[in-house]
C-alpha atoms as one frame of an Amber mdcrd trajectory, in Angstrom:
protein
 -55.734  73.380 -15.620 -53.647  70.661 -14.585 -50.704  73.373 -14.391 -52.919
  75.917 -12.245 -53.904  73.192  -9.718 -49.983  72.295  -9.594 -48.764  75.972
  -8.402 -52.249  75.826  -5.818 -50.626  73.159  -4.130 -46.644  74.382  -4.703
 -47.111  77.853  -3.254 -48.688  76.668   0.725 -45.123  74.655   0.820 -43.244
  76.784  -0.489 -44.055  79.670   1.629 -44.300  76.892   5.212 -40.205  75.956
   3.682 -39.261  79.641   3.319 -41.224  81.385   6.385 -41.541  78.377   8.867
 -42.989  78.319  12.433 -42.402  81.050  14.427 -39.520  80.553  16.876 -40.156
  81.119  20.765 -37.744  83.310  22.731 -35.906  81.716  25.358 -37.199  83.132
  28.573 -34.137  85.119  30.500 -33.855  84.177  34.530 -34.282  87.022  36.490
 -31.511  89.415  37.210 -32.034  89.966  40.715 -31.990  85.722  41.793 -29.043
  85.479  44.107 -27.465  82.483  42.709 -24.770  80.072  44.816 -22.236  77.880
  44.116 -20.980  75.820  46.239 -17.695  72.761  44.739 -19.055  69.228  46.081
 -15.637  67.446  47.350 -15.068  64.123  44.997 -15.405  61.070  47.193 -12.052
  58.129  47.915 -12.460  56.103  45.631 -12.711  52.279  47.181 -10.959  49.139
  45.984 -13.243  46.900  44.246 -14.197  44.028  45.902 -12.522  40.553  45.467
 -14.125  37.888  43.777 -12.805  34.493  44.220 -13.482  31.496  41.780 -14.437
  28.252  42.561 -11.880  25.760  43.333 -13.761  22.523  41.459 -16.601  23.269
  39.093 -20.082  22.785  41.129 -21.778  19.340  40.421 -25.088  18.750  41.340
 -26.906  15.616  42.819 -30.084  15.857  40.574 -31.067  12.794  43.470 -31.601
  15.776  45.833 -34.703  17.642  44.612 -35.883  20.190  46.635 -39.585  19.542
  45.367 -39.516  16.301  45.882 -41.354  14.479  48.921 -39.089  13.046  51.678
 -41.047   9.406  50.654 -40.355   9.769  47.270 -36.694  10.608  47.309 -36.665
   7.273  49.883 -37.422   5.266  46.776 -35.191   7.371  44.161 -32.801   5.934
  46.492 -33.870   2.214  47.046 -34.460   2.004  43.280 -30.864   2.973  42.363
 -29.779   0.897  45.094 -31.275  -1.413  43.138 -29.408  -0.882  40.364 -31.738
   1.977  38.459 -29.897   4.118  36.148 -31.817   7.959  37.109 -29.115   9.151
  33.469 -28.587   7.412  30.178 -26.572   9.928  28.621 -26.227  11.348  24.609
 -23.658  12.797  21.984 -22.911  16.402  20.984 -25.978  17.155  18.996 -28.125
  13.491  19.439 -31.182  12.123  20.433 -30.557   8.647  19.602 -29.818   6.005
  21.819 -26.719   3.209  22.055 -26.639   0.179  23.396 -25.253   1.037  25.991
 -28.278   3.264  27.757 -30.731   0.054  25.227 -28.758  -2.189  27.970 -29.485
   0.616  31.095 -32.862   1.629  29.739 -33.752  -2.401  29.854 -32.963  -2.863
  33.428 -34.682   0.302  34.305 -37.769  -0.760  32.820 -37.178  -4.559  34.468
 -37.409  -2.555  37.764 -40.354  -0.289  36.928 -42.699  -3.021  35.725 -41.728
  -4.836  39.220 -43.131  -1.438  40.870 -46.020  -0.503  38.780 -47.428   1.652
  42.047 -45.562   4.485  40.573 -45.077   7.379  38.168 -42.409   8.633  36.693
 -40.844  12.173  34.996 -38.072  11.489  32.405 -36.192  14.912  31.905 -34.259
  15.800  29.173 -31.069  17.893  28.921 -28.541  19.844  26.917 -25.190  21.404
  27.110 -24.984  25.389  27.261 -23.871  25.174  23.436 -26.914  26.043  21.002
 -29.619  28.310  21.399 -32.510  28.108  24.601 -34.992  27.039  21.850 -33.107
  24.432  20.221 -31.918  23.202  23.680 -35.315  22.591  24.629 -35.848  20.809
  21.527 -32.979  18.098  21.927 -33.695  18.313  25.871 -37.590  17.034  24.505
 -36.593  14.879  21.804 -33.746  13.109  24.248 -36.391  12.721  26.765 -38.926
  11.363  24.341 -36.503   8.978  23.050 -36.323   7.324  25.990 -40.037   7.196
  27.348 -40.715   5.545  23.886 -37.875   3.028  24.317 -39.779   2.079  27.642
 -42.628   2.096  26.550 -41.749  -0.835  23.908 -40.001  -2.550  27.031 -43.632
  -2.869  28.594 -43.706   0.640  30.906 -47.433   2.139  30.646 -47.238   4.561
  28.984 -49.701   6.256  31.391 -46.729   5.915  33.944 -44.392   8.189  32.090
 -44.109  11.955  31.755 -41.660  13.771  29.610 -40.153  17.449  30.242 -37.164
  19.244  28.543 -35.101  21.484  30.496 -32.968  22.638  27.833 -29.550  24.185
  29.322 -31.276  25.597  32.238 -30.474  22.677  35.041 -27.156  21.135  34.114
 -25.150  19.165  36.545 -21.335  20.710  35.808 -20.973  24.733  35.102 -17.573
  24.501  33.672 -17.176  25.154  30.423 -15.225  22.130  28.793 -16.707  18.816
  27.326 -16.195  17.065  30.618 -19.287  18.974  32.015 -20.956  19.120  28.661
 -20.635  15.586  28.344 -22.585  15.169  31.914 -25.284  17.420  31.047 -26.179
  15.654  27.665 -28.782  13.585  29.463 -32.354  12.075  30.479 -33.090  12.343
  34.075 -35.209  10.018  35.126 -36.637  10.269  38.276 -40.101   8.686  40.441
 -42.258  11.893  41.140 -45.236  10.121  42.471 -47.933   7.708  42.263 -50.265
   5.688  39.332 -53.271   5.073  38.538 -51.778   1.378  39.440 -51.484  -0.758
  42.433
C-alpha cells in the first residue's frame, strides 16, 4: 500500500516536470508600423569642478551655541572670565577623571555653588574612532563622571543634566591625534535657571 501511495504522488510531479507549463509566444509587432531611427549627438564632456581643501582644520567654538539665548551666552562668558573651565578632556577610550581635571572641576563647583540659580548641561563627546553606538555610550560615561564629581563637591544634582553627543559634534575635524584629543571631552554650559534662587 505504501508503494502505491508513492506512485500516485510521483506521477503528477513527473508529468509536470516532463510536460511543463505551456509558454506564451512573444507578440510580434505588426509589419505595417513605420519605425524611425535617429542619432543623438554625444554631449561634450564638462571638466569636473575644482574642490578646494581648507587651509587649516575647522574648529567650532562651543561657546557660540545657536540654541542658547543671548542672556545665557553672556552668563557663560562671565563664568569663563571668572575661571570656569567649560571643557574637561579625557584620554583615549577613558572616562576617568585625572588629577588635573579634578582641580578644574573643583574650581567649577565653587563657581556653581556661588551661583545656585543656574542649571548646567554636561555634554559628553568622543573622537571619531569607534562605532556611533560605542561613542554615544562613552560620551555618556564621561558626562556622568563629571556630574558625579560635581555632585560630590556639593553642587545640587537637580541642577546638573547630562547629554551625550558621542562623535557627532566635534570641535576639530582633522583626522589626527591633535584634533581627536580636543574632541574627547565633557563640555559644561549654563543652559537655564534652576528652581533655586
